[in-house]
C-alpha positions as CSV (number, residue, x, y, z in Angstrom):
1,M,0.0,-0.1,-0.1
2,S,1.2,3.6,-0.9
3,E,2.1,6.3,1.3
4,L,0.3,9.9,1.0
5,R,1.7,13.0,3.1
6,M,0.1,14.8,4.7
7,G,-0.9,18.4,2.7
8,M,-0.8,16.6,-0.7
9,S,-3.9,15.7,-2.7
10,R,-6.8,14.1,-1.0
11,E,-8.2,11.0,-2.3
12,P,-12.0,11.7,-1.7
13,I,-13.1,8.5,0.1
14,E,-17.2,7.1,0.6
15,M,-18.0,7.4,4.7
16,A,-19.8,3.8,4.7
17,T,-20.9,4.1,8.8
18,K,-20.1,5.8,11.8
19,R,-20.6,5.5,15.2
20,H,-22.7,7.5,17.9
21,G,-23.1,9.3,14.4
22,Y,-19.7,10.8,14.5
23,F,-16.5,8.4,14.7
24,P,-15.5,6.2,11.4
25,N,-16.7,2.6,11.4
26,T,-16.8,1.7,7.3
27,F,-15.2,3.5,4.4
28,V,-14.5,3.0,1.0
29,W,-11.1,3.9,-0.3
30,R,-10.5,3.6,-4.7
31,G,-13.1,0.1,-3.9
32,R,-11.7,-1.5,-1.1
33,R,-14.6,-1.4,1.9
34,H,-11.8,-1.2,4.9
35,Q,-13.8,-1.3,9.0
36,V,-12.1,0.5,12.0
37,Q,-11.1,-1.0,14.7
38,T,-10.2,1.5,16.8
39,V,-9.7,5.4,16.5
40,E,-6.3,6.6,17.6
41,R,-6.7,10.4,17.6
42,C,-9.0,13.1,16.9
43,W,-8.6,16.9,16.3
44,T,-10.4,19.4,14.1
45,E,-8.6,22.0,12.6
46,S,-10.5,26.1,11.5
47,S,-8.5,27.6,8.4
48,W,-10.1,30.8,6.4
49,H,-10.3,30.9,2.9
50,G,-11.2,34.2,1.3
51,G,-12.8,35.7,4.6
52,D,-14.8,32.0,5.4
53,Q,-13.9,29.9,7.7
54,A,-13.8,26.4,6.8
55,E,-13.3,23.3,9.4
56,R,-12.2,20.2,9.0
57,H,-12.2,17.1,11.9
58,Y,-9.2,14.9,11.7
59,F,-9.6,10.7,12.4
60,R,-6.3,8.5,12.8
61,V,-7.8,5.6,12.5
62,R,-6.6,1.7,12.2
63,C,-7.7,-1.2,10.2
64,A,-6.4,-4.7,9.6
65,A,-4.8,-2.5,5.9
66,G,-3.3,0.1,8.2
67,R,-3.5,3.3,9.6
68,F,-5.4,5.6,7.8
69,D,-5.8,9.6,8.7
70,L,-9.1,10.7,7.3
71,A,-10.4,14.2,7.3
72,Q,-14.2,15.7,7.1
73,D,-15.0,19.0,5.3
74,I,-18.1,20.3,8.2
75,Q,-19.9,22.6,5.8
76,R,-19.7,19.8,2.7
77,N,-19.6,16.9,4.5
78,E,-17.1,15.3,2.3
79,W,-14.7,12.5,3.2
80,T,-11.0,12.3,2.5
81,L,-7.7,10.0,2.9
82,E,-5.2,12.3,4.1
83,R,-2.3,9.7,4.5
84,V,-2.1,5.8,5.0
85,A,0.3,3.7,6.7
86,A,0.7,0.2,5.7
87,A,0.2,-2.3,8.7
Protein backbone atom coordinates (compact mmCIF):
# COMPACT_ATOMS: atom_id res chain seq x y z
CA MET A 1 0.00 0.00 0.00
CA SER A 2 1.43 3.42 -0.89
CA GLU A 3 1.82 6.25 1.57
CA LEU A 4 0.22 9.64 1.00
CA ARG A 5 1.70 12.61 2.83
CA MET A 6 -0.18 15.29 4.71
CA GLY A 7 -0.70 18.40 2.61
CA MET A 8 -0.60 16.55 -0.72
CA SER A 9 -3.70 15.97 -2.80
CA ARG A 10 -6.52 14.47 -0.81
CA GLU A 11 -8.27 11.40 -2.11
CA PRO A 12 -12.04 11.26 -1.73
CA ILE A 13 -13.48 8.36 0.25
CA GLU A 14 -17.01 7.19 0.96
CA MET A 15 -17.90 7.08 4.64
CA ALA A 16 -20.19 4.04 4.68
CA THR A 17 -21.02 3.96 8.42
CA LYS A 18 -20.19 5.98 11.53
CA ARG A 19 -20.22 5.09 15.23
CA HIS A 20 -22.39 7.25 17.45
CA GLY A 21 -23.15 9.40 14.39
CA TYR A 22 -19.64 10.91 14.52
CA PHE A 23 -16.68 8.47 14.49
CA PRO A 24 -15.68 6.61 11.29
CA ASN A 25 -16.69 2.94 11.36
CA THR A 26 -16.51 1.71 7.74
CA PHE A 27 -15.18 3.56 4.70
CA VAL A 28 -14.50 2.79 1.04
CA TRP A 29 -11.21 3.83 -0.55
CA ARG A 30 -10.28 2.91 -4.15
CA GLY A 31 -13.15 0.41 -4.27
CA ARG A 32 -12.06 -1.45 -1.12
CA ARG A 33 -14.10 -1.45 2.09
CA HIS A 34 -12.18 -0.85 5.35
CA GLN A 35 -13.54 -1.65 8.81
CA VAL A 36 -12.19 0.66 11.53
CA GLN A 37 -10.82 -1.33 14.46
CA THR A 38 -10.00 1.68 16.62
CA VAL A 39 -9.93 5.47 16.50
CA GLU A 40 -6.49 6.42 17.80
CA ARG A 41 -6.88 10.19 17.69
CA CYS A 42 -9.30 12.90 16.59
CA TRP A 43 -8.91 16.67 16.28
CA THR A 44 -10.43 19.70 14.57
CA GLU A 45 -8.65 22.36 12.51
CA SER A 46 -10.02 25.69 11.34
CA SER A 47 -8.73 27.82 8.49
CA TRP A 48 -9.77 30.96 6.67
CA HIS A 49 -10.22 31.06 2.88
CA GLY A 50 -11.35 34.26 1.22
CA GLY A 51 -13.04 35.51 4.39
CA ASP A 52 -14.84 32.21 5.04
CA GLN A 53 -13.96 29.88 7.88
CA ALA A 54 -13.51 26.20 7.00
CA GLU A 55 -13.48 23.49 9.65
CA ARG A 56 -12.28 19.94 9.22
CA HIS A 57 -12.50 17.03 11.63
CA TYR A 58 -9.53 14.65 11.46
CA PHE A 59 -9.47 11.02 12.59
CA ARG A 60 -6.46 8.73 12.86
CA VAL A 61 -7.88 5.23 12.61
CA ARG A 62 -6.46 1.71 12.57
CA CYS A 63 -7.79 -0.96 10.21
CA ALA A 64 -6.49 -4.41 9.25
CA ALA A 65 -4.74 -2.79 6.24
CA GLY A 66 -2.92 -0.14 8.31
CA ARG A 67 -3.30 3.29 9.85
CA PHE A 68 -5.30 5.96 8.02
CA ASP A 69 -5.73 9.70 8.59
CA LEU A 70 -9.23 10.67 7.47
CA ALA A 71 -10.72 14.15 7.25
CA GLN A 72 -14.26 15.46 7.09
CA ASP A 73 -15.03 18.88 5.61
CA ILE A 74 -17.74 20.01 8.02
CA GLN A 75 -19.60 22.42 5.72
CA ARG A 76 -19.69 20.03 2.74
CA ASN A 77 -19.77 16.74 4.66
CA GLU A 78 -17.10 15.45 2.28
CA TRP A 79 -14.60 12.84 3.45
CA THR A 80 -11.01 12.46 2.25
CA LEU A 81 -8.05 10.24 2.94
CA GLU A 82 -5.09 12.37 4.04
CA ARG A 83 -2.45 9.74 4.79
CA VAL A 84 -2.09 5.97 4.97
CA ALA A 85 0.66 3.79 6.44
CA ALA A 86 0.72 0.06 5.73
CA ALA A 87 0.19 -2.35 8.62
